[in-house]
N, C-alpha and C positions, 0 to 999 in steps of 0.2 A: 729753667724747669719749670712747667706750668702747673699748676694744683693738678690740674686733671690727669696729666700724665704722672704722678709723684705716686707711689704706692702709699697708702695710710698705713701706720704701725700697725693697726688690728687687723691687718689683713698678711702682712711678714711674719705677726705670729701666728695666725692660723695656718701660714703657709709651712713655715718652720715645725711646727705642730703634726701636721699632716705627714712632712717628712721625716718625722721620729717614729711615727707608727707605720709609715712607707718601710722604715729600713728593720724595724720589727718585725713585720707583717715576712718580710723577704726573707729574714735571720730565722724565722720560725718554719716559713715555709721548706726552706733548706731542711731542716732538721726533722721534719715532720716528713719529707720525701723519704726517708729509711725509714720511717715507723709504720705512714700509711700515706702512701703513694697520691692518691686523690685528692687528699683534703691539703695535701702540701703543694700539690699543682695549684690549686686552688687561690691558696695563700699567699703562690709567687705569683699569678696575676693581680690576684688584689695588691698587692706591693707597688708593682709594676705599673697598674692603672694611678694608681696613690700618688706615684714619681710625678706621673705625667700628669695630673693634676695641680702637683704642687708648682712643674714649671709655666700651667697655665694661672697660676695665681699669681705669682713671684713678677710675670710677664703681662698681668692686668687683661689677659685677655677674656672677652666676657662669658665663652660657655663655661667656663671655669667657675664664672661666679652662679651661672644657672646650675652648675652640677654639683657644686656645694650648698646650694639651696635645697637639692634634691635630695642629696644625701641626708642631711642636717633633717630634714621633712620625716626622712624612713626612721632616723635613729630615735626620733620624738616620737613615732606613731608605735615604732615594739616598745619604747618607754611605757607608753601610757596603756599600751596592749599588756604588759608585764604587769602593770602593779592592777590592771582589771582582772587579771586571771588572778591575782593574789599573789601573785611571784616578788619576791623582794628586790626592789629597784632601789639602788641611789641617790641622795637628791641632785648629783651631777648628773645623771640618767638624763634627766629632763632639762635641769637649769643651763647645762652646756649647750643645746641645741637651741634652747630658746634664747638665749644672749646672744649665739652666734646671727643667727634669724635677725634678732633685732637689729643687732649692730650692720649687719650688710644692708637691712631695706632700710634703716632710720637715720644711718651715718651718710649726710649728703654730698660729701668726699669720696665716699667707698661707692657709692652709687653712679660718681661723675670721673672718676678711678677707671671703673670697669665701662663707662658710658653706656648703662643700662637704665 
């Protein structure tokens, strides 16, 4: 297999973590359907979309690369705004999106695998 067609280990790890989150989101959505349907439906939709993103990451679709970039930028902005408002955030709330973004943009193997 050529290097451009191999999925980098970090992308595999990100895909697995997103998949785990998606499964929890779907389970939570099913539970919430019984208590508060609108939030439950929203959680189910987020979980299903997340599984679609996992598939895109796993198969190295360029749109999945950019979707993860957008999501991580949103997470980072949310964390920074929370800090600015004086709300407590964990170091991981800022560090994880930064690490993921740096990995996606600075690792040549990742860029080559996604052909971006």
